[in-house]
C-alpha positions in Angstrom: 11.7 24.4 -7.0 14.2 21.5 -6.6 12.8 18.0 -5.2 13.4 14.2 -6.1 10.0 14.1 -6.2 9.3 16.4 -9.3 9.8 16.2 -13.0 9.9 18.9 -15.4 6.3 19.0 -15.7 5.8 19.5 -12.1 8.4 22.4 -12.5 6.4 23.9 -15.2 3.1 23.9 -13.3 4.9 25.8 -10.2 6.2 28.4 -12.7 2.7 29.0 -14.1 0.9 29.3 -10.9 3.9 31.3 -9.5 3.7 33.7 -12.1 -0.3 33.8 -11.9 0.1 34.5 -8.3 2.6 37.4 -8.9 0.2 38.9 -11.6 -3.4 38.0 -10.2 -3.3 37.2 -6.5 -0.8 39.2 -4.5 -2.0 42.4 -5.6 -5.6 41.7 -4.3 -4.6 39.5 -1.3 -4.8 42.3 1.1 -8.0 43.9 0.0 -9.8 40.5 -0.2 -8.9 39.6 3.4 -9.8 43.4 4.8 -13.2 43.2 3.2 -13.8 39.4 3.3 -14.5 39.5 -0.4 -14.8 36.1 -2.2 -12.6 36.8 -5.3 -14.5 34.8 -7.9 -12.5 36.4 -10.8 -9.5 34.8 -9.9 -11.0 31.5 -9.6 -12.4 31.3 -12.7 -9.1 32.2 -14.1 -7.7 29.5 -12.3 -10.4 27.2 -13.8 -9.5 28.3 -17.1 -5.7 27.2 -16.5 -6.9 23.6 -15.4 -5.8 24.4 -11.7 -9.2 23.4 -10.1 -8.6 19.7 -11.4 -5.3 18.8 -11.3 -5.6 15.5 -9.9 -8.8 14.8 -12.0 -8.4 12.0 -14.8 -8.2 13.6 -18.1 -11.4 11.4 -19.3 -13.4 13.2 -17.3 -12.0 16.9 -18.5 -9.1 17.1 -15.8 -5.8 17.9 -16.0 -4.8 14.1 -15.0 -1.6 15.0 -13.0 -0.6 13.5 -9.7 -0.7 14.5 -6.3 2.5 15.6 -6.0 1.7 18.2 -8.3 -1.5 19.1 -6.7 0.3 19.5 -3.2 2.8 21.6 -5.1 -0.1 23.7 -6.4 -1.6 24.1 -3.2 1.8 25.3 -1.6 2.3 27.8 -4.5 -1.2 29.3 -4.1 -1.0 29.6 -0.3 2.2 31.5 -0.4 0.5 34.2 -2.0 -3.0 33.8 -0.3 -4.1 31.0 1.9 -7.9 32.0 1.4 -7.8 31.3 -2.5 -5.6 27.9 -1.9 -8.1 26.4 0.7 -10.9 27.4 -1.9 -9.0 25.3 -4.8 -8.3 22.7 -2.0 -11.8 22.4 -0.7 -13.3 22.3 -4.2 -10.8 19.7 -5.8 -10.1 17.2 -3.1 -13.4 17.5 -0.9 -15.8 18.7 -3.9 -14.9 17.0 -6.9 -12.7 13.8 -5.8 -15.4 11.9 -4.0 -17.2 11.8 -7.4 -14.2 10.7 -8.8 -13.5 7.7 -6.7 -17.2 6.6 -5.5 -19.7 8.1 -7.9 -21.5 6.1 -10.9 -20.4 6.9 -14.3 -23.5 8.8 -15.4 -22.6 10.9 -12.1 -18.9 11.5 -13.4 -20.0 12.7 -16.7 -22.5 14.7 -15.4 -20.6 16.5 -12.9 -16.8 16.2 -13.0 -16.2 17.8 -16.2 -18.0 20.9 -15.0 -16.4 21.0 -11.7 -12.7 20.2 -13.4 -13.3 23.2 -15.6 -14.6 25.9 -12.8 -17.9 26.1 -14.7 -19.3 25.2 -11.4 -17.8 24.8 -7.6 -17.8 21.9 -5.5 -18.4 21.8 -1.6 -18.3 18.8 0.9 -20.6 18.7 4.0 -19.2 16.4 6.8 -18.6 18.1 9.8 -21.3 18.6 12.3 -21.4 20.4 16.0 -20.9 16.7 17.6 -19.1 15.3 14.3 -16.1 16.8 13.4 -13.1 14.6 14.3 -15.3 12.2 15.1 -17.2 11.8 11.8 -19.1 8.6 12.7 -21.2 10.6 15.0 -23.0 12.2 12.0 -26.3 13.2 13.3 -28.0 14.2 9.8 -30.4 11.6 8.6 -31.8 10.6 5.2 -34.9 8.4 5.4 -35.9 6.4 2.3 -39.4 6.6 1.0 -40.2 4.9 -2.2 -37.6 5.9 -4.4 -36.6 9.0 -2.5 -34.8 10.0 0.6 -35.9 12.8 2.9 -32.9 14.7 4.5 -32.8 16.2 7.5 -30.3 17.8 9.9 -27.2 20.3 9.0 -23.5 20.5 8.6 -21.2 23.5 9.9 -18.0 24.8 8.8 -18.6 24.2 5.2 -16.1 25.8 2.7 -17.3 27.2 -0.4 -21.0 26.7 0.8 -22.3 30.2 -0.5 -20.6 29.8 -4.0 -20.6 26.1 -4.8 -23.4 24.7 -7.2 -22.7 21.1 -6.3 -22.7 19.4 -2.5 -21.6 16.1 -1.4 -22.6 15.1 1.9 -22.9 12.4 4.3 -26.2 11.1 6.3 -27.2 8.2 8.5 -29.4 6.0 6.0 -33.0 5.2 7.7 -34.4 2.3 5.8 -37.6 0.7 7.3 -37.2 2.6 10.6 -33.5 1.3 11.0 -30.2 2.7 10.5 -28.3 1.0 8.2 -25.0 3.0 8.3 -23.6 6.2 6.6 -24.0 6.8 3.0 -23.2 9.7 1.0 -25.0 12.1 -1.9 -24.6 14.7 -4.3 -27.1 17.5 -5.0 -27.0 20.7 -6.4 -27.2 23.5 -4.4 -30.6 25.3 -5.6 -32.8 22.2 -4.7 -35.5 22.6 -2.1 -35.0 22.2 1.5 -31.7 22.9 1.7 -30.8 26.3 3.7 -27.5 28.1 3.6 -26.8 30.5 6.0 -24.7 33.7 5.8 -20.8 33.9 5.6 -19.1 32.7 9.0 -17.1 36.0 10.3 -13.7 34.5 10.6 -10.0 35.4 12.1 -8.5 33.9 8.9 -9.3 32.6 5.5 -11.5 35.6 5.4 -11.5 35.7 1.8 -13.0 32.2 1.6 -16.4 31.4 1.6 -17.5 29.2 4.9 -21.0 28.9 6.0 -23.8 26.4 7.7 -26.0 24.3 6.0 -29.5 23.0 7.3 -31.5 20.2 5.5 -35.1 20.7 6.2 -37.1 17.9 4.9 -35.2 17.8 1.5 -36.3 15.2 -0.9 -33.7 13.7 -3.1 -33.9 11.0 -5.7 -32.1 7.9 -4.8 -29.8 8.5 -8.0 -28.1 11.2 -6.1 -26.5 8.1 -3.8 -22.5 8.4 -4.5 -21.8 6.0 -1.9 -24.1 3.3 -0.1 -24.7 2.9 3.3 -21.5 1.8 5.4 -19.3 2.3 1.8 -20.1 5.6 2.4 -18.2 6.6 5.7 -15.1 4.4 4.3 -15.0 6.9 1.0 -15.1 9.6 3.1 -12.6 8.6 5.7 -10.3 7.9 2.6 -11.0 11.4 1.1 -10.4 13.1 4.7 -6.8 10.9 4.6 -6.1 12.6 1.2 -7.1 15.9 2.4 -4.5 15.9 5.1 -2.0 16.2 2.3 -3.9 19.3 1.4 -3.8 20.9 4.6 0.1 20.0 5.0 0.7 21.7 1.6 -1.4 24.9 2.8 0.5 25.0 5.8 3.8 24.8 3.9 2.8 27.6 1.6 1.5 29.7 4.3 4.7 29.2 6.3 6.9 29.9 3.3 5.0 33.3 2.4 5.4 34.4 5.9 9.0 33.4 5.9 10.0 34.9 2.4 8.5 38.4 4.1 10.2 38.1 7.3 13.6 37.1 5.3 13.3 40.2 2.8 12.5 42.4 6.0 15.5 41.5 8.0 17.8 42.6 5.0 15.9 46.1 4.7 15.6 47.0 8.7 18.7 48.4 10.0 19.5 48.2 13.8 23.0 49.5 15.5 24.3 50.0 12.1 23.7 47.0 10.3 21.2 44.3 8.9 19.2 42.9 11.6 19.7 39.4 10.1 23.2 39.9 11.3 22.2 39.5 14.7 22.2 35.9 15.9 18.7 36.2 17.7 17.3 36.9 14.2 19.6 34.9 11.9 19.0 31.8 14.3 15.3 32.0 13.9 15.4 32.5 10.1 17.7 29.4 9.8 15.1 27.4 12.0 12.2 28.9 10.1 13.7 27.7 6.9 14.9 24.0 8.1 11.0 23.6 9.3 9.7 24.8 6.1 11.9 21.9 4.2 10.8 19.5 6.6 7.3 20.1 6.3 7.7 20.1 2.5 9.2 16.9 2.5 6.9 15.2 4.9 4.2 16.4 2.3 5.7 15.5 -0.8 6.3 11.9 0.6 2.9 11.2 1.6 1.7 12.4 -2.2 4.2 10.6 -3.6 3.2 7.5 -1.7 -0.6 8.1 -2.3 0.3 8.5 -6.2 2.0 4.8 -6.3 -1.2 3.3 -4.3 0.5 2.9 -1.1 -1.0 3.0 2.2 -0.5 7.0 3.4 -2.4 6.9 6.7 0.4 7.8 9.0 2.3 9.8 6.8 -0.6 12.0 5.8 -1.1 12.6 9.5 2.3 13.2 10.0 2.7 15.6 7.2 -0.5 17.7 8.6 0.6 17.5 12.2 4.2 18.7 11.6 3.4 21.5 8.8 0.4 22.9 10.5 2.6 23.3 14.0 5.5 24.6 12.0 3.4 27.0 10.3 1.9 28.3 13.5 5.5 28.6 15.1 6.9 30.2 11.5 4.3 33.1 10.9 4.8 33.5 14.9 8.4 34.3 14.4 8.0 36.4 11.2 5.8 39.0 13.2 8.8 38.7 16.1 11.4 39.5 13.2 9.2 42.3 12.1 8.8 43.6 15.6 6.0 46.4 16.0 5.6 46.5 12.0 4.6 42.9 12.3 1.4 43.6 14.3 -0.2 46.1 11.7 -2.1 45.6 8.7 0.2 47.5 6.4 2.4 44.5 6.7 1.2 40.9 5.5 2.9 39.0 8.2 -0.4 39.5 10.5 -2.3 38.2 7.7 -0.2 34.9 7.4 -0.6 34.7 11.3 -4.0 34.6 11.2 -4.6 32.4 8.3 -2.1 29.7 10.0 -4.0 29.0 13.0 -7.0 27.4 11.6 -4.6 24.7 10.2 -4.2 23.5 13.8 -7.7 23.2 13.9 -9.5 22.0 10.7 -9.9 18.5 10.1 -9.0 17.2 13.4 -6.8 19.2 16.1 -3.3 18.3 16.4 -3.8 15.8 19.4 -6.4 13.8 17.1 -3.4 13.5 14.0 -1.3 12.1 16.8 -3.8 9.6 17.9 -4.0 8.3 14.3 -0.3 8.2 13.9 0.1 6.6 17.6 -2.3 3.7 15.8 -0.4 3.3 13.1 2.9 2.8 14.9 1.5 0.8 17.4 0.3 -1.6 14.4 3.9 -2.0 13.3 5.1 -2.9 17.0 2.3 -5.5 16.9 3.8 -6.9 13.7 7.4 -7.3 15.3 5.9 -9.0 18.2 
C-alpha cells in the first residue's frame, strides 16, 4: 500500500497481515459468520504475531509501533473479516490502552504484558442503556467502604465481554454519600458479583463476542482504580476519541473488502456480450467507490498521524469516522447492486460486508453525534478568528 504516511516497517506489517488473512481468516470468514463462532484460534495466532499490541510500548511487551501502523492493521483485518478486526480493535484500543495511559506502574506491569501477548483478552465497559453517546450519564455506581468499593449497575453492547479475562469500566464514585465524579477501574472477569449475559444475537459482526454486564454488589479493592474521580471520565473520553480512528479503519477495510469483490465480479459477469464494468452505470459506480475509499483512507491516516505527533485529533478523528462509516455503508450497498441477485444470497460475501457495515454508523455515537463534535470544533476556530 503506497501512502505518504508509510515507512518500510508499515509496509512489512501490512504484507504480514495480508498473508495471514489469506491463509487463516478468509477460508473461515463465511463459516464463523453463519455460525456466530468466536474464532479463538485466529485471535491466539494474531497475539503470537504481535498484532494485538501494535501501539503498546515495548517496555510492557508491546510492538511499540505507531497509530498509523495500528490503523493500517485494522484496515487489513477488516478487508478479510470485520468480526476479527473489531475483536482486535476492542482488545487493543479499549481493553489495553486505558491501562497503558492511566494505570499505575504496578497495574501496567501486572496486566499489559499478558494483554499484549494475547495470553488474555481485554474488554471495556462504558455504554449503558442511558449512557451511550452521552457517556457522562453513567448510572453504574462504586460506593467506597473503607479500602473497597461496592459496585452496582450494568453495561450493554460490550465487545469481548464473554472472552475477556480483564475488564476496564467506568462508574460514578460515591464517597460519604456524595457523588464525586466518574472514575475507572480494572478487574478480572471471574470476580464475584460480575454477571455476564449470553451473547447478543446481532445482524453483523456475528463472530465477535458482544454481551451485557451486570454488577451486583461487586466488591473490589481500591487498588483496582486506574483513574481517579473526574480524571476517569477525561481518560475515557480520550480513549473514545482515539477509538474513532479504529472505527474509521474498520470502515475503510470493510468498504475495501466489498469493493474488491464487486470489482472482481464486474470482470467475470458478462451481459450483452461484454463485461458489466464496460457499462457506464457499473463503471461509474466502481469509480465513485474507489474514490470514496481513498478519501476515507486519507482522513483516517491523517488523524492517526496527528495523534502520533501529539496533536489534537478531536475534529480529525470525528471526520474520519463520519466519512468512512457512511462511505462503507454506501459502498457495500453498491457492491450488492453490482452483483445483482447474487449479492443478496450468502454464497457471495458482499451481503456479509453489507451487514457488517451498518454498525459502523451506529457504534460509538451516531453520525449525528460526530457531526456535532465536528461542528463544535470548527466553531471554536471561527471564534478565534473574530
